[in-house]
Structure formats: structure tokens, C-alpha cells
C-alpha positions as CSV (number, residue, x, y, z in Angstrom):
1,M,295.8,150.2,107.6
2,A,295.3,147.9,110.6
3,E,298.5,147.1,112.5
4,I,297.7,143.9,114.3
5,V,300.9,142.0,113.7
6,Y,303.7,144.7,113.6
7,P,303.5,146.0,117.2
8,P,303.7,142.6,118.8
9,V,306.6,141.6,116.6
10,I,308.5,144.8,117.6
11,G,307.7,144.0,121.3
12,A,309.0,140.5,121.0
13,A,312.2,141.7,119.4
14,L,312.7,144.3,122.1
15,T,312.2,141.7,124.8
16,M,314.7,139.4,123.1
17,F,317.3,142.1,122.8
18,K,316.9,143.0,126.5
19,V,317.2,139.4,127.6
20,L,320.4,139.0,125.5
21,G,321.9,142.2,126.8
22,M,322.3,143.4,123.2
23,K,323.9,146.9,123.0
24,I,322.1,148.7,120.2
25,N,323.4,152.2,119.3
26,I,321.3,154.3,116.9
27,E,323.0,157.3,115.4
28,G,321.3,160.0,113.3
29,A,317.8,158.9,114.0
30,D,316.4,162.4,113.4
31,N,317.3,161.9,109.7
32,V,314.2,159.7,109.3
33,P,311.2,161.9,108.6
34,T,308.3,161.7,111.1
35,T,305.7,162.1,108.4
36,G,305.2,161.4,104.7
37,G,306.8,158.8,102.4
38,A,310.4,157.9,102.5
39,V,312.7,155.2,101.1
40,L,315.2,153.7,103.6
41,V,318.2,152.0,101.9
42,S,320.4,149.8,104.1
43,N,323.6,147.8,103.5
44,H,323.0,144.1,103.8
45,I,325.3,141.8,106.0
46,S,322.8,139.6,107.9
47,Y,319.6,137.6,107.5
48,L,318.3,139.8,110.4
49,D,319.0,143.1,108.9
50,F,315.3,143.9,108.2
51,I,314.8,143.9,112.0
52,F,317.6,146.3,112.8
53,A,317.0,148.6,109.7
54,G,313.4,148.8,110.9
55,F,314.7,150.0,114.3
56,A,316.3,153.0,112.6
57,A,312.8,154.4,112.1
58,R,311.6,153.6,115.6
59,P,312.6,156.9,117.2
60,S,310.5,158.7,114.5
61,R,307.6,156.3,115.4
62,R,307.5,155.0,111.8
63,L,306.8,151.4,110.6
64,V,308.9,150.3,107.6
65,R,307.4,148.2,104.8
66,F,310.4,146.2,103.5
67,M,310.8,144.8,100.0
68,A,311.8,141.2,100.4
69,K,312.1,138.2,98.1
70,K,308.9,136.2,97.5
71,E,310.3,133.1,99.0
72,V,310.2,134.6,102.5
73,F,306.4,135.2,102.0
74,D,305.9,131.6,100.9
75,H,307.4,130.2,104.1
76,R,304.8,128.7,106.5
77,I,306.2,130.7,109.5
78,S,307.6,133.9,108.1
79,G,305.0,134.3,105.4
80,P,302.0,135.2,107.6
81,L,304.2,137.6,109.6
82,M,305.5,139.3,106.5
83,R,302.0,139.7,105.1
84,G,300.7,140.8,108.5
85,M,303.3,143.6,108.7
86,H,302.4,144.7,105.1
87,H,305.8,144.1,103.7
88,I,306.2,144.0,99.9
89,P,307.0,140.6,98.1
90,V,309.5,140.8,95.3
91,D,309.2,138.1,92.6
92,R,312.5,138.0,90.6
93,A,310.5,137.0,87.5
94,E,308.0,139.8,87.8
95,G,309.7,142.7,89.5
96,A,307.4,145.3,88.1
97,G,304.6,144.3,90.4
98,A,306.7,145.0,93.5
99,Y,307.9,148.3,92.1
100,I,304.3,149.4,91.5
101,A,303.3,148.3,95.1
102,A,306.2,150.2,96.5
103,L,305.3,153.4,94.6
104,K,301.7,153.0,95.9
105,A,302.9,152.7,99.5
106,L,305.2,155.8,99.1
107,K,302.4,157.9,97.6
108,A,300.3,156.9,100.6
109,G,302.9,158.3,103.0
110,E,304.5,155.0,104.0
111,V,308.2,154.3,104.6
112,V,309.6,151.6,102.3
113,G,312.8,149.7,103.2
114,V,315.1,148.4,100.5
115,F,318.4,146.4,100.5
116,S,319.8,147.8,97.2
117,E,322.7,145.3,97.1
118,A,320.0,142.7,96.6
119,T,322.0,140.0,98.4
120,I,324.1,139.7,101.6
121,S,327.7,141.1,101.2
122,Q,330.1,138.3,102.3
123,S,333.0,140.8,102.4
124,F,331.0,143.1,104.8
125,T,331.7,146.0,102.5
126,V,329.1,147.7,100.3
127,K,328.4,145.9,97.1
128,D,327.2,147.5,93.8
129,I,324.0,149.4,94.3
130,K,320.9,148.8,92.2
131,N,319.1,152.0,91.3
132,G,315.5,150.8,91.9
133,A,315.2,152.6,95.3
134,I,316.5,155.8,93.8
135,R,314.0,155.6,90.9
136,M,311.2,155.0,93.4
137,A,312.2,158.1,95.5
138,A,312.5,160.2,92.4
139,A,309.2,159.1,91.0
140,T,307.3,159.9,94.2
141,N,309.4,162.9,95.3
142,V,310.2,161.5,98.7
143,P,313.6,161.5,100.5
144,L,316.0,158.6,100.3
145,V,317.7,157.8,103.6
146,P,320.9,155.8,103.7
147,I,321.3,153.4,106.7
148,S,324.3,151.3,107.7
149,L,324.2,148.3,110.0
150,W,327.2,146.8,111.7
151,G,327.4,143.9,114.2
152,T,324.4,142.1,112.9
153,Q,326.5,139.7,110.9
154,R,327.8,138.3,114.1
155,L,324.3,136.9,114.8
156,W,323.5,135.2,111.5
157,T,325.0,135.7,108.1
158,K,325.6,133.8,104.9
159,G,327.9,130.8,105.2
160,R,328.1,130.9,109.0
161,P,326.1,129.1,111.7
162,R,323.3,131.0,113.4
163,K,324.3,132.5,116.8
164,I,321.2,134.5,117.6
165,A,321.4,133.7,121.3
166,Q,324.8,135.4,121.8
167,R,324.9,137.8,124.7
168,N,326.1,141.4,124.8
169,I,326.7,141.8,121.1
170,P,327.0,145.5,120.1
171,V,325.0,146.6,117.0
172,T,325.5,150.0,115.4
173,I,322.7,151.5,113.4
174,S,323.8,154.7,111.6
175,I,321.3,156.9,109.6
176,G,322.8,159.4,107.1
177,E,321.4,162.6,105.8
178,P,318.5,162.2,103.3
179,M,319.1,162.4,99.5
180,R,316.6,164.0,97.2
181,P,316.9,162.3,93.8
182,Q,315.0,164.0,91.0
183,R,313.3,162.4,88.0
184,R,315.7,163.9,85.5
185,E,318.8,163.0,87.5
186,D,321.3,160.5,86.2
187,M,320.2,157.4,88.1
188,D,323.6,155.7,87.8
189,A,325.3,158.8,89.2
190,A,322.8,158.9,92.0
191,A,323.5,155.2,92.7
192,A,327.2,155.9,92.9
193,E,326.6,158.7,95.4
194,L,324.4,156.5,97.5
195,H,327.1,153.8,97.4
196,R,329.6,156.4,98.6
197,R,327.4,157.6,101.4
198,L,326.6,154.0,102.6
199,S,330.3,153.1,102.4
200,E,331.3,156.1,104.6
201,L,328.6,155.2,107.2
202,V,329.7,151.5,107.2
203,D,333.4,152.4,107.5
204,K,332.8,154.8,110.3
205,A,330.8,152.2,112.2
206,Q,333.4,149.6,111.6
207,R,336.2,151.8,112.9
208,S,334.3,153.0,116.0
209,Y,332.9,149.6,116.9
210,P,333.6,148.6,120.5
211,D,335.4,145.4,119.4
212,D,337.9,146.1,116.7
213,G,337.6,142.5,115.4
214,T,341.2,142.2,114.4
215,G,341.6,138.7,113.0
216,A,337.9,138.0,113.4
217,W,335.8,136.3,110.6
218,W,333.2,139.1,110.9
219,Q,335.6,141.9,110.2
220,P,336.4,143.0,106.6
221,A,339.8,142.1,105.2
222,H,341.0,145.7,104.8
223,L,340.6,146.2,108.6
224,G,342.5,143.0,109.5
225,G,339.6,140.6,109.5
226,T,339.4,137.3,107.8
227,A,336.2,137.9,105.8
228,P,336.6,137.5,102.0
229,T,337.8,140.4,100.0
230,P,335.3,142.1,97.7
231,E,336.8,140.2,94.8
232,E,336.6,136.9,96.6
233,A,333.1,137.6,97.7
234,A,332.1,138.4,94.1
235,A,333.5,135.0,93.0
236,L,331.4,133.3,95.7
237,D,328.3,135.1,94.6
238,E,328.9,134.1,91.0
239,A,329.4,130.5,91.9
240,E,326.2,130.6,93.9
241,R,324.3,132.1,91.0
242,K,325.5,129.4,88.6
243,E,324.5,126.7,91.2
244,R,320.9,128.2,91.4
245,E,320.7,128.2,87.6
246,N,321.8,124.6,87.5
247,R,319.1,123.7,90.0
248,G,316.5,125.6,88.0
249,D,315.8,128.1,90.9
């Protein structure tokens, strides 16, 4: 597979991070396999998470094929880039096609990235986990690697203005030990275990973050921030879903 687009995009991102003095800390990078297929599952707190989740695999010299909503591929700017990097479009109305494409990539030895919460968590805690990523890993007998991101929400997240040009923002990327889901395993139980592991990684990153964020909008409520509680965030998500339905989206 020709990689004409991905390397320059990574180079541009690295240059931007350097110019902005961004402090990126990657923990547990050796948990990403250097060869063979793998599913990376990340929490989701920012519109830029695919960039940073992809960086989790950089020390292992892997390129990640992210599953992303079809609308991103339809955009006149992001679309050509997403297709050029061989990411996988997800059509909500025809999800089976994306699932089959992801299985094909995994069987070919690719690394596939998934945001199993489906949408950005406005509480900055881990939402309910969909079991699609676990089913993919089990079907292709590849490891599933949990990843937590923290700090990315300060750059651009739902309901907040973009502040991509901020300087000296710390970002923590934590990679947990791989899971090995099996075909006959209870997928819901495996999803609960993945949720537990992701939550532990996120909580550790939050508590060890250089700026404790007490009273900050980007810190979760249970740690003294002013972000919505999980219950309040769920209500916001539901209101947004109903609004999309009313618009016919």
C-alpha cells in the first residue's frame, strides 16, 4: 500500500507541535505491537484525538487506519487526506461495510484505530463502550490495545471554541497492556473490562497531569473541574441526538 499522504501529514503535525512547544508524554508505547494486526481503542475527548491516538503507535513505527464517520470523508479538505491515509469511513446507515473493511485491514496486518464511545465525552470521563472493536479483535485473533488521551480537550472539543494555537499545552498519551478477546467470549463482559481499563488509564493521567485543573472547564467534575457530570453530559448527548433527528440528519 503506497503511503504518499500519511508521512507528510505526520511531519506537518510534528512541526506544528514543536512550534507550539507542546509537551507530549507517551507512556507504555511498547504495548503497541511492532508487527501484525492490532486494534487500538482510545477514549474520545477532542476533535483532534485521531492525531494523538495515532502518535501512540509512532514509537512502534506503525501507521493507524482510523474508523471515522463518513461525513469527514465527504469534506472537501479532510476527505482527500482521510482517503489518502487509508482510513476507514463509517456510514451510520450501513455500518456493516466499515466493519468488513476493518476486518480486511486487520487480516492484512494493519493497525486499526477505534473510538468505541462513538462520540466525544463532554464529561471527560469514559462513556459506555460499544463492543464492535472487541468483536473485530476476536474475529481476527489480534490484540486489542487500550489508549487514553488527556489534555487534547484543551485544544478543541465539543461546545468550546478552537484553541489549537495555544502554546505549551501538556498532552498525555497512555497505552495499556493488550487484551486478547476470544470469539466465544462474552462481548459485553469484555466491553466492561475495556471500559475499566480505559477509565483507569484516564484517571491516572488526570491525577498526574502537570496542571491539576482545579476549577477549570476541561477538568472532570469529580476532580474539582466544571465539566458536566456524566449524567449531565448524557442529557446533552440525548438533546443533540433528538435535534439531529428533527433535522433529518
